[in-house]
N, C-alpha and C positions, 0 to 999 in steps of 0.2 A: 504493499499499499504506500501511497504517497501522501505525507501528510495525513490529515484525519480525514481522508477518504475511505470509504466503505467499500467492501468488496462488490456489492451490488452496484454502487454509484460508479466503480470502473467496468462492470459488464456493459453496464447502460453505455457509458462513454464509448468501449468499443464497439457494442452495436451501432450507436449513431453512425460511426464512422465508416461503417461499410454498408450504409444505406437504413438504419434503424430496424427494430423489433420485427416491424409489421414486413420488412423487405425478407429478414431472416427466416421469417414463418412461411413467408411464400417459396420457400426453396421444397421442392416434390422428391429431389433424388440426390445421393452424393454418392462419389466413387472415389475410394483415397486408396491408395498402391504406398507401399515403401519397402524396403529392403536394406539390409545392412549387416552389420558383425556386432557381436557381443562380444567382450573381453572381460576378464577378472584381473584387477590391478593386486587384490590381495594374496593371490595364488602366484604369484611370479615366484622365479628361479632367483631372479637379483633384484636387488633395490632399485626401484623405479621403472622395472619391467613389466609387462603383463603375458597374460596365459590367453590365448586365444579360445573363445567358448563355442561359439555359434556362428553359422550365418544363417540369414533368414528371410522369409518373403510373405509378407502381409497384404492382402488384397480385402476391401470392405467394400461392400455395396450395401446403403441405407435407402428405402423406399418410407419416407417419411408420411406420405398421405396415408399408405397402407398398414404402415407400421409393421414393416418386414425388414428383416438384415439376413445378411449372407458375408461369413467370415471365413475367407481361408488363409490357413495359415502352414508354412513349410520352413522348417528348421532343420538343418544339419550340423547337430550337437558334437563337439568333439571332446569337450574337458565336462565331467570328469570321467566319463566314459563315453566312446563312439556309439552313437545312435540318432534314429530319425524321430523328429515332433513333426506331424504333419495331421491336420484336420480340417474338415469344414463344420462350419456350425450355423444352423438357420432357423431361425425365429421368427415368428409373427405374434398377433395377439394373443391367440390361443394356443400355441405350443412352440416347443424348440425341438430341434433334431441334432447330435452331435456326432458325426462320423469320424471316426480317429483312423485315419489312414494307415498309419505307422503301424498299428496293430488289428486292421480290417474288422471293426466292430463299431455299432451304432447305438445310441442310447436316445431314447423319445422322452421328453420332458413337459410334462402338464404347464399349462400358464399359472402364474401367480394369481392368488384370491384377490387381489387389489393392483391395479397395473401401479407401475414404477411411475413417481412425478419426477419430472427432467425440469421443473420451474426455473432453477437456477441458470439453465441455458436457455430458456425461452421457449424451450419444445416440451410442454407438459401435456401427457397424453390424457389428462382427466381434465383439465381447465385450460385450454390454450390460452396462454396470456404473456406478459412480459415478465421479466423476472422478479420484476417489483409488486407485479400484481397478481402472482399466480396464488390462487386459495388454497392450494394442498398444505402450504408450509405453515 
């Protein structure tokens, strides 16, 4: 925080800088991709060194209007033992499914009894509104 700003005022400023809460709430779909490497400095063999832990790729698709998402994760882990972590997770308002591709198994999850509020981000599935007017908090 800067000075006596609250977290919500900082979020409101950030939202205003990119068109306001109304513009953010008009977003229907989002696609994010990232890839990179993880490393562990605390397990290095030398002072100041690192140990490579994994390389990864993550792709996320969100359909905010339909309340559905898909996350694909694929990582090759080399430390502490070589193995692959790969899964696809699909969720909607009613249920979710996790397919563990590295072990070839799937799990089905029923929806929570009460939807989660994301009012702080301006995307609340219960009472859509700005971060400062969400009635769930």
